[in-house]
Every structure is written in C-alpha cells, then in structure tokens.
C-alpha positions as a Markdown table, in Angstrom:
| # | Residue | x | y | z |
|---|---|---|---|---|
| 1 | Met | 0.1 | -0.2 | 0.0 |
| 2 | Met | 1.5 | 3.2 | -0.8 |
| 3 | His | 1.8 | 6.3 | 1.7 |
| 4 | Ser | -1.6 | 8.5 | 1.6 |
| 5 | Arg | 0.3 | 11.3 | 0.9 |
| 6 | Arg | 1.7 | 10.1 | -2.8 |
| 7 | Ala | -2.1 | 8.7 | -3.4 |
| 8 | Ala | -3.4 | 12.1 | -2.6 |
| 9 | Ala | -0.6 | 13.7 | -5.0 |
| 10 | Leu | -1.7 | 11.6 | -7.8 |
| 11 | Leu | -5.5 | 12.3 | -7.3 |
| 12 | Val | -5.1 | 16.2 | -7.2 |
| 13 | Pro | -4.5 | 16.7 | -11.2 |
| 14 | Leu | -7.5 | 14.5 | -11.4 |
| 15 | Leu | -9.9 | 16.3 | -9.3 |
| 16 | Met | -8.5 | 19.7 | -10.7 |
| 17 | Gly | -8.7 | 18.7 | -14.4 |
| 18 | Leu | -12.0 | 16.7 | -14.8 |
| 19 | Gly | -14.9 | 18.9 | -16.4 |
| 20 | Gly | -18.4 | 17.8 | -15.7 |
| 21 | Gln | -17.2 | 14.1 | -14.7 |
| 22 | Ser | -17.9 | 13.2 | -11.3 |
| 23 | Ala | -14.3 | 13.3 | -9.2 |
| 24 | Leu | -14.8 | 10.3 | -7.4 |
| 25 | Ala | -15.7 | 8.2 | -10.6 |
| 26 | Ala | -12.8 | 9.3 | -12.0 |
| 27 | Ala | -10.5 | 8.9 | -9.0 |
| 28 | Arg | -12.1 | 5.4 | -8.7 |
| 29 | Ala | -10.3 | 3.7 | -12.3 |
| 30 | Ser | -7.2 | 5.9 | -12.1 |
| 31 | Ala | -5.9 | 6.3 | -9.0 |
| 32 | Ala | -6.6 | 2.3 | -8.6 |
| 33 | Glu | -4.6 | 2.1 | -12.0 |
| 34 | Ala | -1.6 | 4.2 | -10.5 |
| 35 | Leu | -1.7 | 2.5 | -7.7 |
| 36 | Gly | -2.3 | -1.1 | -8.6 |
| 37 | Glu | -4.8 | -1.4 | -6.1 |
| 38 | Pro | -8.7 | -2.9 | -6.7 |
| 39 | Thr | -11.4 | -0.4 | -8.0 |
| 40 | Gly | -13.6 | -1.1 | -5.4 |
| 41 | Gln | -15.8 | 1.4 | -3.1 |
| 42 | Gly | -13.5 | 0.9 | 0.2 |
| 43 | Ser | -10.4 | 1.8 | -1.8 |
| 44 | Thr | -11.5 | 5.0 | -3.0 |
| 45 | Arg | -13.3 | 6.1 | -0.3 |
| 46 | Thr | -9.8 | 6.0 | 1.8 |
| 47 | Leu | -7.6 | 7.6 | -0.9 |
| 48 | Tyr | -10.8 | 10.2 | -1.4 |
| 49 | Leu | -10.7 | 11.0 | 2.4 |
| 50 | Ser | -6.8 | 11.3 | 2.5 |
| 51 | Leu | -7.0 | 13.7 | -0.3 |
| 52 | Ile | -9.6 | 15.7 | 1.5 |
| 53 | Arg | -7.3 | 15.3 | 5.0 |
| 54 | Gln | -4.2 | 16.6 | 2.7 |
| 55 | Ala | -5.8 | 19.8 | 1.4 |
| 56 | Arg | -7.0 | 20.9 | 4.9 |
| 57 | Ala | -3.4 | 20.3 | 6.0 |
| 58 | Asp | -2.1 | 22.4 | 3.1 |
| 59 | Gly | -4.5 | 25.3 | 4.2 |
| 60 | Arg | -6.8 | 24.7 | 1.5 |
| 61 | Thr | -9.9 | 24.8 | 3.4 |
| 62 | Arg | -12.4 | 25.6 | 1.3 |
| 63 | Ala | -11.2 | 23.1 | -1.5 |
| 64 | Ala | -11.7 | 20.3 | 1.1 |
| 65 | Leu | -15.3 | 21.3 | 1.7 |
| 66 | Ala | -15.7 | 21.4 | -2.2 |
| 67 | Tyr | -14.4 | 17.8 | -2.2 |
| 68 | Leu | -16.6 | 16.6 | 0.7 |
| 69 | Asp | -19.7 | 18.2 | -1.0 |
| 70 | Asp | -18.6 | 15.5 | -3.9 |
| 71 | Phe | -17.5 | 12.8 | -1.6 |
| 72 | Asp | -21.0 | 13.3 | 0.3 |
| 73 | Arg | -23.0 | 12.1 | -3.4 |
| 74 | Gln | -21.3 | 8.7 | -3.3 |
| 75 | Tyr | -21.1 | 8.4 | 0.7 |
| 76 | Pro | -23.3 | 9.9 | 2.7 |
| 77 | Arg | -23.7 | 10.2 | 6.0 |
| 78 | Asp | -20.0 | 8.8 | 6.3 |
| 79 | Arg | -18.9 | 9.6 | 9.9 |
| 80 | Glu | -14.9 | 10.2 | 8.9 |
| 81 | Ala | -16.3 | 13.2 | 6.3 |
| 82 | Leu | -18.7 | 14.4 | 8.7 |
| 83 | Val | -15.6 | 14.8 | 11.3 |
| 84 | Leu | -13.6 | 16.3 | 8.5 |
| 85 | Arg | -16.6 | 18.7 | 7.5 |
| 86 | Val | -16.9 | 19.8 | 11.3 |
| 87 | Asn | -13.3 | 20.5 | 11.4 |
| 88 | Cys | -13.1 | 22.4 | 8.2 |
| 89 | Leu | -15.6 | 24.6 | 9.3 |
| 90 | Leu | -14.4 | 25.3 | 12.6 |
| 91 | Asp | -10.8 | 26.4 | 10.8 |
| 92 | Leu | -13.3 | 29.3 | 9.2 |
| 93 | Gly | -14.6 | 30.0 | 12.1 |
| 94 | Gln | -18.1 | 28.9 | 11.2 |
| 95 | Thr | -19.2 | 27.6 | 14.3 |
| 96 | Gly | -22.5 | 27.5 | 14.1 |
| 97 | Glu | -22.5 | 25.4 | 10.7 |
| 98 | Ala | -20.2 | 23.0 | 12.5 |
| 99 | Gln | -22.2 | 22.6 | 15.2 |
| 100 | Asn | -25.2 | 21.6 | 12.9 |
| 101 | Val | -23.5 | 19.2 | 11.4 |
| 102 | Leu | -22.0 | 17.5 | 14.2 |
| 103 | Lys | -25.8 | 17.2 | 15.1 |
| 104 | Arg | -26.0 | 14.5 | 11.9 |
| 105 | Ile | -23.4 | 12.1 | 13.7 |
| 106 | Pro | -25.4 | 9.9 | 16.3 |
| 107 | Pro | -25.6 | 11.1 | 19.5 |
| 108 | Asn | -24.7 | 7.6 | 20.9 |
| 109 | Asp | -21.0 | 7.5 | 19.2 |
| 110 | Gln | -18.8 | 7.2 | 21.9 |
| 111 | Ser | -15.1 | 6.9 | 19.9 |
| 112 | Gly | -12.6 | 9.2 | 20.6 |
| 113 | Glu | -12.6 | 10.9 | 17.0 |
| 114 | Val | -16.2 | 11.7 | 17.5 |
| 115 | Leu | -15.9 | 13.1 | 21.4 |
| 116 | Glu | -13.0 | 14.9 | 20.1 |
| 117 | Ile | -14.7 | 17.0 | 17.4 |
| 118 | Arg | -17.7 | 17.3 | 20.1 |
| 119 | Gly | -14.8 | 19.1 | 22.4 |
| 120 | His | -13.8 | 21.2 | 19.5 |
| 121 | Val | -16.9 | 22.6 | 19.2 |
| 122 | Ala | -17.7 | 23.2 | 22.8 |
| 123 | Ala | -14.4 | 24.9 | 23.0 |
| 124 | Ala | -15.3 | 27.1 | 19.7 |
| 125 | Leu | -18.6 | 28.3 | 21.3 |
| 126 | Gly | -16.6 | 29.0 | 24.7 |
| 127 | Asp | -18.3 | 26.2 | 26.8 |
| 128 | Trp | -14.9 | 25.5 | 28.3 |
| 129 | Met | -16.3 | 23.2 | 30.9 |
| 130 | Gln | -18.5 | 21.1 | 28.6 |
| 131 | Ala | -15.3 | 20.9 | 26.2 |
| 132 | Ala | -13.5 | 19.5 | 29.1 |
| 133 | Arg | -15.9 | 16.7 | 29.6 |
| 134 | Asp | -15.9 | 15.9 | 26.0 |
| 135 | Tyr | -11.7 | 15.6 | 25.9 |
| 136 | Gly | -11.7 | 13.8 | 28.9 |
| 137 | Ala | -13.9 | 11.2 | 27.7 |
| 138 | Ala | -12.4 | 11.4 | 24.5 |
| 139 | Leu | -8.8 | 10.8 | 26.2 |
| 140 | Glu | -10.6 | 7.7 | 27.8 |
| 141 | Ala | -10.9 | 6.2 | 24.3 |
| 142 | Ser | -7.7 | 7.1 | 22.6 |
| 143 | Pro | -5.3 | 7.4 | 26.0 |
| 144 | Thr | -2.3 | 7.8 | 23.6 |
| 145 | Ser | -3.2 | 10.6 | 21.5 |
| 146 | Pro | -1.1 | 13.7 | 22.4 |
| 147 | Leu | -3.0 | 16.1 | 20.9 |
| 148 | Ile | -6.5 | 14.9 | 22.8 |
| 149 | Gly | -4.5 | 15.3 | 25.9 |
| 150 | Asn | -3.5 | 18.8 | 24.9 |
| 151 | Ala | -6.7 | 19.7 | 24.0 |
| 152 | Leu | -8.1 | 18.6 | 27.8 |
| 153 | Gly | -5.3 | 20.7 | 29.2 |
| 154 | Tyr | -5.9 | 23.5 | 27.7 |
| 155 | Ala | -9.5 | 23.5 | 28.3 |
| 156 | Arg | -8.8 | 22.7 | 32.0 |
| 157 | Leu | -6.8 | 25.8 | 32.0 |
| 158 | Arg | -9.9 | 27.9 | 31.1 |
| 159 | Cys | -12.1 | 26.2 | 33.3 |
| 160 | Gly | -9.5 | 27.4 | 36.0 |
| 161 | Gln | -8.5 | 23.7 | 36.9 |
| 162 | Thr | -4.7 | 24.7 | 36.6 |
| 163 | Gly | -3.2 | 21.7 | 38.5 |
| 164 | Glu | -5.3 | 19.0 | 36.6 |
| 165 | Ala | -4.2 | 21.2 | 33.4 |
| 166 | Val | -0.5 | 20.8 | 34.1 |
| 167 | Glu | -0.9 | 17.1 | 34.5 |
| 168 | Ala | -2.8 | 16.7 | 31.2 |
| 169 | Leu | -0.5 | 18.5 | 29.2 |
| 170 | Arg | 2.8 | 16.8 | 31.1 |
| 171 | Ala | 1.3 | 13.4 | 30.2 |
| 172 | Ala | 0.7 | 15.0 | 26.8 |
| 173 | His | 4.0 | 16.5 | 26.2 |
| 174 | Asp | 5.9 | 12.9 | 27.6 |
| 175 | Leu | 4.0 | 11.5 | 24.4 |
| 176 | Ala | 5.1 | 14.0 | 22.3 |
| 177 | Pro | 7.9 | 16.0 | 23.6 |
| 178 | Ser | 9.0 | 17.3 | 19.8 |
| 179 | Glu | 5.2 | 19.0 | 19.4 |
| 180 | Ala | 5.7 | 22.9 | 19.7 |
| 181 | Val | 2.2 | 23.3 | 20.7 |
| 182 | Ile | 2.1 | 21.0 | 23.6 |
| 183 | Arg | 5.2 | 22.4 | 25.2 |
| 184 | Asn | 3.8 | 26.0 | 25.0 |
| 185 | Asn | 1.0 | 25.2 | 26.7 |
| 186 | Leu | 2.6 | 23.2 | 29.2 |
| 187 | Ala | 4.8 | 26.2 | 30.0 |
| 188 | Leu | 1.6 | 28.4 | 30.2 |
| 189 | Ala | 0.3 | 26.2 | 32.7 |
| 190 | Leu | 3.5 | 25.7 | 34.6 |
| 191 | Thr | 3.3 | 29.5 | 34.5 |
| 192 | Met | -0.2 | 30.0 | 35.7 |
| 193 | Ala | 0.5 | 27.3 | 38.4 |
| 194 | Gly | 3.1 | 29.6 | 40.1 |
| 195 | Arg | 5.6 | 27.2 | 38.4 |
| 196 | Gly | 7.8 | 29.7 | 36.2 |
| 197 | Thr | 11.2 | 27.9 | 37.0 |
| 198 | Glu | 9.7 | 24.9 | 35.3 |
| 199 | Ala | 8.2 | 26.7 | 32.5 |
| 200 | Asp | 11.6 | 28.3 | 31.6 |
| 201 | Ala | 13.7 | 25.4 | 32.2 |
| 202 | Leu | 10.8 | 24.0 | 29.6 |
| 203 | Leu | 11.5 | 26.8 | 27.2 |
| 204 | Ser | 15.2 | 26.2 | 27.4 |
| 205 | Ala | 15.0 | 23.4 | 25.1 |
| 206 | Ile | 14.6 | 25.9 | 22.1 |
| 207 | Arg | 17.7 | 27.0 | 20.9 |
| 208 | Asp | 16.8 | 30.0 | 18.9 |
| 209 | Ala | 17.3 | 32.8 | 21.8 |
| 210 | Gly | 15.2 | 35.1 | 20.0 |
| 211 | Ala | 12.3 | 32.7 | 19.3 |
| 212 | Arg | 12.5 | 31.8 | 23.0 |
| 213 | Ala | 12.2 | 35.3 | 23.9 |
| 214 | Arg | 9.0 | 35.8 | 21.7 |
| 215 | Ile | 7.3 | 32.2 | 22.9 |
| 216 | Arg | 8.0 | 33.7 | 26.5 |
| 217 | His | 6.6 | 37.1 | 26.1 |
| 218 | Glu | 3.3 | 35.5 | 24.5 |
| 219 | Ile | 3.2 | 33.0 | 26.9 |
| 220 | Thr | 3.2 | 35.6 | 29.8 |
| 221 | Ser | 0.8 | 38.0 | 28.2 |
| 222 | Glu | -1.5 | 34.9 | 27.8 |
| 223 | Ala | -1.3 | 33.8 | 31.2 |
| 224 | Ala | -2.4 | 37.5 | 32.3 |
| 225 | Met | -5.1 | 37.7 | 30.0 |
| 226 | Leu | -6.4 | 34.2 | 31.3 |
| 227 | Gly | -5.6 | 35.2 | 35.1 |
| 228 | Met | -8.1 | 38.0 | 34.3 |
| 229 | Ala | -10.6 | 36.1 | 32.5 |
| 230 | Thr | -14.0 | 34.7 | 34.5 |
| 231 | His | -14.1 | 31.3 | 34.8 |
| 232 | Gly | -16.2 | 29.5 | 31.7 |
| 233 | Glu | -16.4 | 32.6 | 29.4 |
| 234 | Gly | -14.6 | 32.3 | 26.0 |
| 235 | Gly | -11.8 | 35.0 | 25.7 |
| 236 | Ala | -9.2 | 33.2 | 24.0 |
| 237 | Asp | -9.0 | 31.3 | 20.5 |
| 238 | Ala | -9.9 | 28.0 | 20.5 |
| 239 | Ser | -7.2 | 26.8 | 18.2 |
| 240 | Ala | -4.9 | 26.9 | 21.1 |
| 241 | Ala | -6.5 | 23.6 | 22.6 |
| 242 | His | -6.5 | 21.4 | 19.3 |
| 243 | Gly | -3.7 | 22.5 | 17.3 |
C-alpha cells in the first residue's frame, strides 16, 4: 500500500482537471490503476479521504469542503467525512454550521474521534467545562493521543483547573515531546500555576534565543489575560486547544 500523501498527489490533478465528470468516478478508476489497487468503493473512499485531509493540512480548507460535497454524493453520512467537515468549518470560524453538522453524527457515537470533535465545537462556543468533559472522555477512548491530551489540558486551564491542566499537558508532552504547541501550552499552565522556573526550564530547549524570548513573552501575556478572565467565558482563540 502506498503512503497516503503519494496517493493524494496522484489524485489532485485528476480532481482539478475533470470538467463535468464526477471526481469520485474518475478517481476510482485512475487512482486504482496508478496505485495497482482494486477498484472497489473501499479503496476509493480511503484515497479520497486522504486527499481531503491533505487539502485541509495544506490550508486549502474551502477546497476540502468542495471535495467533501462531492464525496457525500457517493458516501452519504460517512462518519469520517462528517468529522472532517466539522473541522473544516471550525477552521473557517463557522461555528454555527459546525454545530449543525455535528448533530448529524449519532449521539450514541462514543468513539475518540467523535468525542474529540464535540470538544472542539464546545471550545469554539466558549463552553470550556463541556469541552473538558468531552476531551476527557475522548482521552479515555484514545489514551495515547497527545493532541487530545493537549486539548484537555488547555480546556482545564480555561476552566481554572490549573493543577489538572499541568498533569494533562505533562502527559501529552511525554507522548510527543517535539510538539511545540503542547510544549507551549504546558509552559503556559506551569506559569499560571506559579511554577515559572519549571516553565523556563521547559522553554530552554528552544535553541534560538530570539524565538525563545518571543514565546516566553506570548506565554506571559496569555497567562495574564487568562488570569483576568472569568471562569467559563470564551476569551481566547480555541485553536490553541487543538492545534
């Protein structure tokens, strides 16, 4: 099986250059031929979802949404596609629409992926207590996910649960020590917990002195802002919680 990035690279020119022909129909035949894979719906679905994820990762969120519209004609109510759509809408700041799409996912779905996206929507709405509950449940379902642990830690920080935030973020940092967003959120939590020495030690791993000073300044400013905020209010951008 070829890596998804190479598969996506093969599919992009297909989807960009097809006039009125269905992108999915052409992708099924052409991608399967190029990759030496069977032409069944399962392989096409996986390849097309990889393309959509790559488009979002590349910052082409509106293109990802367009691909999702096409995808939905062939695979209506696909859970992974719904989760991707919610994420794309949140990327664009369309929180109300994201909330409406989330309602299309069965409420009894307790998978880590769905619980995490529920947390993202709650965070975007400024409901940090609900976000913390959703992220906590998501982490129970996916205990080795550092990004869920990061989101949980930040949500707890926004709820004023500083000690619990430090523990969640430290666990996430142990799982992914090279993830800058987790390191920065852990330093923020340590700063707010009055453990500035530990925060400075954590940031000392940043070799560039200018970058280290800039991040330290941003963390100090964010800590001051959060310290003045009323618990449970929105305030800061929810993007810090889920990268």
